[in-house]
C-alpha positions as CSV (number, residue, x, y, z in Angstrom):
1,M,3.2,-4.3,-8.3
2,S,0.4,-6.8,-7.8
3,E,-3.2,-5.7,-7.3
4,I,-6.4,-7.5,-6.6
5,V,-10.1,-6.6,-6.1
6,L,-12.4,-8.7,-3.9
7,I,-16.1,-8.3,-4.6
8,G,-18.5,-9.3,-1.9
9,N,-22.1,-10.4,-2.5
10,S,-23.9,-7.7,-0.5
11,P,-26.8,-5.9,-2.3
12,R,-24.7,-2.7,-1.6
13,V,-22.6,-3.6,-4.6
14,L,-25.5,-2.5,-6.8
15,D,-25.3,1.1,-5.3
16,S,-22.6,2.1,-7.7
17,K,-21.7,1.3,-11.3
18,L,-18.1,0.1,-10.7
19,G,-17.9,-2.6,-13.4
20,S,-15.3,-1.0,-15.6
21,K,-13.1,-0.1,-12.5
22,I,-13.4,-3.7,-11.3
23,D,-12.5,-5.1,-14.7
24,S,-9.4,-2.9,-14.9
25,I,-7.8,-4.6,-11.8
26,D,-5.2,-7.4,-12.5
27,R,-7.0,-10.1,-10.4
28,I,-10.6,-10.3,-9.5
29,V,-12.0,-12.5,-6.6
30,R,-15.6,-13.5,-6.3
31,F,-17.3,-15.5,-3.6
32,N,-19.4,-18.6,-3.1
33,N,-22.5,-18.6,-5.3
34,Y,-21.8,-15.2,-6.9
35,T,-23.3,-14.3,-10.3
36,V,-21.4,-12.7,-13.2
37,S,-24.0,-11.8,-15.9
38,E,-24.8,-9.0,-18.3
39,K,-27.6,-8.0,-15.9
40,F,-25.0,-7.1,-13.2
41,S,-21.9,-6.3,-15.2
42,E,-22.1,-2.5,-15.0
43,F,-22.1,-2.9,-11.2
44,V,-19.7,-5.9,-10.5
45,G,-17.8,-6.2,-13.8
46,S,-17.7,-9.2,-16.1
47,R,-14.3,-10.8,-15.3
48,E,-13.4,-13.4,-12.7
49,D,-10.0,-14.8,-12.0
50,I,-10.4,-16.4,-8.6
51,W,-13.4,-18.1,-7.1
52,C,-13.2,-18.1,-3.3
53,M,-15.6,-20.7,-1.9
54,N,-16.2,-22.3,1.5
55,A,-16.0,-26.0,1.8
56,T,-19.7,-26.4,2.6
57,G,-20.9,-24.6,-0.6
58,K,-22.2,-26.2,-3.8
59,I,-19.5,-27.7,-6.1
60,E,-20.8,-26.1,-9.3
61,R,-18.2,-26.2,-12.1
62,R,-17.3,-22.8,-13.2
63,E,-15.3,-23.0,-16.5
64,Y,-14.0,-19.5,-16.3
65,S,-12.3,-19.8,-12.9
66,K,-8.5,-19.7,-13.3
67,E,-7.9,-20.4,-9.6
68,I,-9.9,-21.4,-6.6
69,W,-9.3,-20.3,-3.0
70,I,-10.7,-22.4,-0.2
71,P,-10.1,-21.5,3.5
72,Q,-8.9,-24.7,5.2
73,N,-10.7,-24.3,8.5
74,L,-11.2,-27.9,9.3
75,R,-14.2,-27.5,11.6
76,N,-15.3,-31.1,11.3
77,K,-14.6,-34.4,9.5
78,N,-17.1,-33.6,6.7
79,N,-15.0,-30.6,5.6
80,L,-12.0,-32.9,4.9
81,K,-14.3,-35.1,2.8
82,R,-15.4,-32.0,0.9
83,F,-11.8,-30.8,0.3
84,I,-11.0,-34.2,-1.3
85,E,-14.2,-34.1,-3.4
86,I,-13.4,-30.5,-4.6
87,A,-9.9,-31.4,-5.4
88,T,-11.1,-34.2,-7.8
89,V,-13.3,-31.6,-9.6
90,Y,-11.0,-28.6,-10.0
91,E,-7.5,-27.9,-10.9
92,H,-5.6,-24.8,-9.6
93,I,-6.9,-24.9,-6.1
94,N,-5.2,-22.9,-3.4
95,F,-6.3,-24.2,0.0
96,L,-5.7,-21.3,2.4
97,P,-3.6,-23.0,5.1
98,K,-5.2,-24.2,8.3
99,E,-2.6,-22.3,10.3
100,F,-3.5,-19.1,8.4
101,C,-7.2,-19.6,9.2
102,E,-6.6,-20.4,12.8
103,N,-4.3,-17.3,13.2
104,L,-7.0,-15.0,11.8
105,D,-9.7,-16.6,13.9
106,K,-7.9,-16.9,17.2
107,N,-5.1,-14.4,17.3
108,I,-6.3,-11.5,15.1
109,L,-10.1,-11.6,15.6
110,G,-10.0,-13.4,19.0
111,L,-12.9,-15.7,18.1
112,P,-13.9,-18.4,20.6
113,A,-14.0,-22.1,19.6
114,G,-16.9,-22.9,17.4
115,I,-16.9,-19.5,15.7
116,W,-15.0,-18.9,12.6
117,S,-14.5,-16.1,10.0
118,T,-16.6,-15.8,6.8
119,T,-15.1,-16.8,3.5
120,G,-14.8,-13.1,2.6
121,T,-12.8,-12.2,5.7
122,Y,-10.4,-15.1,5.1
123,A,-9.9,-13.9,1.5
124,I,-9.4,-10.3,2.5
125,Q,-6.7,-11.2,5.0
126,W,-5.0,-13.5,2.5
127,A,-5.0,-10.7,-0.1
128,V,-3.6,-8.2,2.5
129,E,-0.7,-10.6,3.2
130,N,0.0,-11.5,-0.4
131,F,-0.8,-8.5,-2.6
132,D,0.5,-5.0,-2.8
133,D,-2.8,-3.2,-3.6
134,V,-6.1,-4.7,-2.2
135,W,-9.3,-3.1,-3.4
136,V,-12.7,-4.1,-2.0
137,T,-16.4,-3.6,-2.7
138,G,-19.7,-5.3,-1.8
139,F,-19.0,-6.2,1.8
140,G,-22.1,-5.2,3.7
141,F,-21.7,-7.7,6.6
142,F,-25.4,-8.7,6.1
143,D,-26.6,-5.3,7.3
144,S,-29.2,-5.1,4.6
145,A,-30.6,-8.6,5.4
146,K,-31.1,-8.1,9.1
147,T,-34.4,-6.4,8.6
148,G,-35.6,-9.3,6.5
149,E,-36.7,-6.9,3.7
150,I,-33.9,-7.7,1.3
151,S,-31.8,-10.8,0.5
152,P,-28.2,-10.9,1.9
153,H,-26.9,-11.4,-1.7
154,Y,-27.2,-9.0,-4.7
155,F,-28.1,-11.9,-7.1
156,S,-30.9,-13.4,-5.0
157,H,-34.5,-12.5,-4.1
158,N,-34.7,-15.2,-1.5
159,L,-35.6,-13.4,1.8
160,D,-35.3,-16.7,3.7
161,E,-31.5,-17.0,3.1
162,K,-29.9,-17.7,6.5
163,I,-27.0,-15.7,7.9
164,G,-24.4,-18.0,9.4
165,S,-24.7,-18.2,13.2
166,S,-21.2,-19.6,13.4
167,H,-19.6,-16.1,12.6
168,N,-19.1,-13.0,14.7
169,I,-20.2,-10.5,12.1
170,P,-19.8,-7.4,14.3
171,K,-16.1,-8.4,15.0
172,E,-15.4,-9.0,11.3
173,K,-17.0,-5.7,10.4
174,A,-14.9,-3.8,12.9
175,Y,-11.7,-5.6,11.6
176,Y,-12.7,-4.7,8.0
177,K,-13.1,-1.0,9.0
178,S,-9.8,-1.1,10.8
179,L,-8.1,-2.4,7.6
180,L,-9.7,0.5,5.6
181,L,-8.6,3.1,8.2
182,K,-5.0,1.7,8.0
183,G,-5.0,1.7,4.2
184,A,-4.4,-2.0,4.1
185,I,-7.5,-2.3,1.9
186,R,-9.1,0.4,-0.2
187,A,-12.7,0.9,-1.5
188,I,-12.7,0.5,-5.3
189,K,-14.8,3.7,-5.5
190,E,-11.6,5.6,-4.7
191,L,-9.8,4.2,-7.7
192,T,-9.2,7.0,-10.2
């Protein structure tokens, strides 16, 4: 049986010390500019197997990444250039297929043109379709950042970080909750 845990970057991930539970899962996915350090290990664990990044993020070499997932949502010509650039830097890249991304955006979420899913939502859907047990934590859908009193990411103190306007966060949050209710994904807190 294959199992995976996806760790979002919400400050909510610091509410519970789940590091040992997270590290006990077969495969661990982390997102974009995440941080794995001793400072956060009791909350988010210390292992990382898969780095899921968007094509617009920094290409910062992470030696400990065994695999990289990149949603292939070709929104503009610049993304294609980025995919080529990323492919020259890293081995073991899994480009989540364009058709998969379009299906999630258009058919599952019903997003209009010009709006696309977050990297986290693409990865959660990919995991649901490709793994037996999918565990999640740290997905707050930017709730904590909306007041401007806290950064949208657990590892940052930058209150000026922008929340992407090209996403429909309420729709993604509702979809996430529906996956939890169906048991397609489970909160890592429930792991005994």
